[in-house]
N, C-alpha and C positions, 0 to 999 in steps of 0.2 A: 761683220755679223758672224758670230761663232756657231759652230755645229751644235745642234740640239739633240741629235739622235732620233728626231722625229722626221719621218720620211718626207712629208709634205713641207714642213718648215725648212728642211734642208734642200729642197728642190730648187732648180734654177728658176722655175716659174714663180715661186713664191718670193725667192730672193730679189728678183727683178721688181716685183710689185712693192715689196718693202722698201727697196732702195729708191724707187720712184716716189713713194709717199714721203719718206724722210727728207728727200731732196726738196719736195714741195714745201715741207714744214720749214726747212732752213732757209729757203729762198722767199717764202711768203707768197709764192705763186700757186693759186688753186690748182688742184689736180682732180679730174673726174675719176672716181672709183665707185663701184656699186656697193651696196650695203653689205653683201657677203665678203667682198674683198677687205672692207674696213673691219668687219667682225673678225676675219682671219688674222688681221694685223694685231687687233686687240688681244686675241687668243694667244698670239705669239709672245707679246709683251707680258701677259699674265704667266704664260708657261715659263718664261725666262726670269720672272720675278721683278719685272719693271711695271708694277701695278699702277703707278701714277699715269705713265704714258698710255697704258691700256685704257684707263678711264677717259683720258683725253680723246683717244680715237673713237670710243663708243659714244661719247657725248657729241662729237662731231657727226658721227653717222646718224644719230637720232635727230640731230638738227636738220639733216638732209632728208632722212627717211624715217619719220616718226613711227610709222606703222609696220616697218620691215621686221621680218621674223628674227634673224639672228642677233641684231643689236639688242632687241628686247629680251631675247632669251639670255644673252650675256648679263644684262642688268638684273633679270629675274634671278639668275643663279647667284649673283653677288648678294642679293637681298636674302635668299634662303640661307647663305652661308653664315649670316649674322642673326638669323631667326626673325627677320623682318618680313613676315608673311604677308602683311597688308600691302607693302610696296611690291613684292613679288607678284601678287594678284593683279596689281595695276599694270605692271609691265606685260604680263601674260595676256590680259584683256586688250592691250594695245596692239596685239598682233592681228593684222588685218586678214591674212590668209589662214583661217582656222581649219582648213583642210590640210595644212602642212603638218607632217608627222611631228615636227619639233614642237608645235603647239600642244599636241597630245602628250608628248613626253614631259613637257613642262607641267601639265596638269597632274601627271603621275608623280613627278618629282616633289611637287607641292605637298601631295598626300604623304609621300615617304618622309619628307623633312618633318612633317607633324606626327611621325610615328604611326601613321595609319597605313601600314605596309600591306595588309591584306586588302584594304580598300583600293589601294593603288594597283595591286595585282589584278583585282577584279576588273578595274577600269581598263587596264592594259589588255586583258583577255578578250574583253568586249570589242575593243579597237582592233585586236589582232583578227577577229572574225571578218572584218571589213577590208583587210589588206589583200591586194591581188597576190596570187600564188608566186608570181615571178619576184615579188618583193619580200617574201617571207623571210629569207635568209638575212637580208639587210636589217629587217625590223628586229628579228631575234637578236642579232648581233648588237644593235643599238640598245635594246632593253637590258641585255646582259651587262653591257658597259655601264649603264646607269646604276644598276643594282650594285655592281662592283665598286663604282665611285663612292657609294654610300656605305661601303663596308658590309654589304649583304651578300657574301660570297655564296651562301647556299641558294638564294634566289637566283643569282647570277648563273649558277651552275644549272639549276632547273630549267631556265630559259634557253641556255646554250644547247642543252640536250634536245631541244625541239628541232635541231637541224644537225645534219652530219658535217656541216662545215664545208668550206671549199678548199682546205689545205693551204690556204694563203698564210703568209707570215702574221699578218694581223690577227687572224682567227687563232692560230696556234699560240701567239703571245698572250692573247686574252685568256685562253684556256690555261696556260702556265700560271698566270697571275691568279686566276680564280682558284686553281688547285692549291696555290701557295696560301691563299686566304682561308681555305678549308683545312689547312694543316697538313696537306698531302705533299710534303716537301720533296720526297724522293721523285714523285711523278712530275712535280714542277721542274725539278732539276733536269730530268730526262728530256722534257720538251724544250728547255732553254738550250740544252746541248744540241738538240736537233736544229734549233733555229741558228745556232752559231756555226753548224755545218754549212748552213745556206749563206750566212752572212757573218764571217768572222771579224768584221770591222765594226760591228754594232756595239757601242758602249752600253746601250740600253739592255741588250741581251747579256752582256758580261755582268752588268750590275745585277740583273735579275738572277742569273746563276749564282753570283756571289751571295745574295740574299738567301737563296734556297740552301746552298751549302752551309751558311752560317746557322740556319735553323736546324740542319741536320748534324750540327756540331762538327762539321768538317771545317774547322777554322783555317787550317793551312790551305785547303782548296779555296776557301773564300778570299784569302789574301792573294793567291795567285790570280784568281779571276779579276779581283779589283785591280791588280797591277796591269792586266791587259787593258782594262778600261781606261786606266790612267795613261797607258802608252798611247791610246787612241786620242785621248784629251786630257793633258796634264792638269788642266784647270776645271775638271769636272768635280763639283762639290760632292755629289753622291758617291762617286768612286773613292774619293779621299776618306769620306766618313765611313764607308763600308770597310776600307782597309783598316782604319783606326779601330773600329769595333772588333774586327777579327784579331788584330794584334792584342788588343786589350784581353780578349778571351784566352789568347795563347800565353798571357802573362808577360808579354814583351812590352812593358809599360813605357820605357823610354821612347821606342819607336811609336808607340800608340800616341803619346803626347805630341810627337813631332807631326803627325798626320792630323790630330785634332787641331793643332795650331794652324796647319795649312788650310784646313776646312774653314777655320775662323777668319783667315785672311781673305777668303773669297766671298763669304757670305756672313751676314750678322750671326755670330755663334748663338745657338739656342741653349736652353737649360739642359737638354739631353747631352750634347757634346761636352758642355762645361762640367756637368756632373761627372762624366766618365773621365774627363782630364783630371778633375779633382781626385777621383777615386784612384787613378793611376799614380798621382803624386803621393796619396796616402800609402799605397803599396810600396812606394820607393822611400818611405819615411821622410818625405819632404813636407812636413806637416804645416809649416807656416805658408808655403806656396799653395798647398792644397786648401788651406782655410780661405785664403783670399779668392781663389778660383771658385770655390763653392759658394762664397758670399755673392760673387758676381752672378752664379747660376740662380741663386735665391732672388736676387734683385730683379732679374728679367723674367722670372717664372710668373705666368698668369696664375690667378688665385685657384683655378681648377686644374692646374698641371698635374698629371698623374705621377710626375717625378718628384713632387714636393716631399713626400715621406722619405725617399731615398736621399734627397739633398739634406734634410734634417738629420737623418741617421749618420751620414758621413761627417756632417759638421759636428755632431755629438762625439764620434770617434776622435776627430781632430782635437777638439777642445779637451777631451779626456786625456789624450796622449801629451798635450801641452800643459797638463796639470791644472786645467780650468774646470773643475768638477761642477760647480754651480751653473756655469754656462752650458756645459754638456747636458745637464739634466734639464735645463730650460728648453733646449732644442728638442729633446724627446717629448717634453710637455706640450710643445706646439703641435705635435701630431694628433693630439687628443680629439680634435674635431675634424680630422681628415679621414678620407676613405682609405684605410689601410689595415694591416694586420696589427691590431692593438696588442694582442698577446705577444707577438714578436717584439713589439716596442718595450713591453714589460721585461722580456728576457734581456733585451739590450740595456735597459736601465739597471737591472741586476748585475749584468756584466760589468758596467762602468762603476757601479758602487763597489763591486768586488775588486776591481782594478785599483781602487783607491783605499783598500783595506777596511771598507765599511761592511764588515762581514755580516753583522746581525741584520742591518737594513737590506742587504742583498738577499739574505735568506728569506726575509719576509716577502720581498718582491718576487722571488722565485716560487715561493709557495703559493702566492696569489695567482701567478701565471699558470701553475699546474692545476689549481682549483678551476680557474676560469676556462681552461682548455679541457676540463674533465680528464686530466691525466693523459693527454694526447702524447703517444710515444715520441712524435717529432719534436714537440715542445720540450720534453724531458731530455731528449738527446741534445738539443741546443744548449740547455742548462749545463749538462755534463761536459760538453765541449768548452763552455765558458770556464768551468772549474779547471780544465786542463790548461786552457790558454792563460789562465791567471796563475799557473804554477802550483795549483793544488792537485798534484798528480796522483798522490796516494789516495786522496779523497775521491777523486774521479774514478780511480781504478776500483775501489770498493763499491761505488755506486753503480759503475757499469756491470759489475757482477750481478748485483741485484736486478738491474735493468733487464739483462738477458735472461735471468732466471725467472722473474716474476711478471714482467710487463709485456714483453714482445713475444710474438708467436713465430713459428718457423718461416712464415712468409715475409717477415720483416727483414730487409736486407741492408739496413744502414746502421752505422756506428761501429762496425767490427774493426774497421781501420783505425778508429780512434782508440779502441781498447787495445789493439796491437801496439799502437804508439805508446800508450801508458805502460805496457808490459816492457817495451823496449827501454824506456826511460828508467824503469825500476830494475832492469837486468833479470827479469822473469823469463829466461830464454824458452822454456818449453811452452809456456802459455803464449808467449809472443808468436812462436811458430804456429800454434793451434789457431789463434785469432787471425794471423796473416793468411792462413790457408782458407779460412772461412771468408775473409775479406775479398781475396782475389776470386773466389768461386761465386760469391753472392753479389758483389758490387765492385767490378774491376775499375769502373770510373772513379768511385770514391777512393779506392785503394791508390790509384795513380795520383789523385789530388793530395791525399793525406800523407802518403807513405813514399811518394816518388823521389823525395830527397835522399832516401836511404839506398837508392839503387841507380845503376847507370842510366843516364837521361834517355838513351835510345831504347831501353829495354821495355818490352810490353809487360803490362801488369800481370798477365797470365803466367809469366816466368818468374815473378818475384819469389814465390814460395820455394821453388827448387834451387834458385840461386842462393837464397839466404839459408836454406837447410844445408846446402853444401858448404857454405861459408862457416856456419856456426858448429857443424858437426865434425869439422876436420880434427 
């Protein structure tokens, strides 16, 4: 039995119960376990991704205890996960003890699953009024967990604020995860660090910290935290994926691929990991490998996958680079009915047409994108970057001058690095220095991404201007 990172599942008490159950299955000798023990075993199997065994345990539990609370709760939640509300209602109504808080939680979950969140909240507030004061904290904690599980971090936070908490690890961890869900990544990171001060051997806390650091764009920190989690459990899929994602964002594509592969060896790879592995291969100019990896991602993607537009986009890039223009345009066309940024896809189409010297067709597509976006500066900027990437440097330079003079205001902080790059390529030294200074002052992150190859790797973007001024003015 592998360590899960869950305190109860890793406890000696549960391990003994699980081993006794599994031995009874192997031997065929019946073992008496109550409904709650069987439900815990099913939860463990579900938690560790062994869903078939989870279902077998629950069916066995229901055959013995058809009206028990937790086995029916398990089945009701399974039904809600696939939108089978009628079956969920049947399981909920099979619960004999309708005074059990779990019965009321399931009634609320049914409403939440149906997008009747305020109705669920009203139901829970009414039930809350009947809860004895000594049970308030547990109740609030349970409700916050339910809302968090459904991705409703604002509601989870609202409920959690009804109690001061008990300072326990469970309470602090839930707060850290809710704050993460609210986009308060620094606060989430701070709490995970506090938890790690208490328990430095929790891979779950290290992974939580790695995720918060990733969202704070501290990718090096995220790699380090992931490595601590991997040291605790070398076969933890979440840790491996976290490290792969952070390596990807650092541009360390070779290492990222290695960790995406390790992740895929442990669990069935999903379209997210395959997409980013494919994108890593694209960045390494290994386009044939990238294409086959992206096709694999496409094959396993559900029809409603949010990653489909990105998969089609990367496939289009691959095909274009491999000289297969019609195939590239076909992949862009497949995004027409998807929920994505269709103007962005138009810009991509224009970029690919330009890459294959279909200048007039590209011009028409770019015009269409500008019209549809009502001349959004960000859309125009992407078009100008496409011109530069396709080696139309002088044309990009001329259009950038008009862009900064006529279209953007003083608050717009993007594009200056690309204009500096145009000036660098054209040997316009004075203008290069002017736009370099604007770039590092207004958007040092963009400056590092676009211009970093011109400077020592360890140099901070804020030092770019003085370094280059000294170099060019000697």
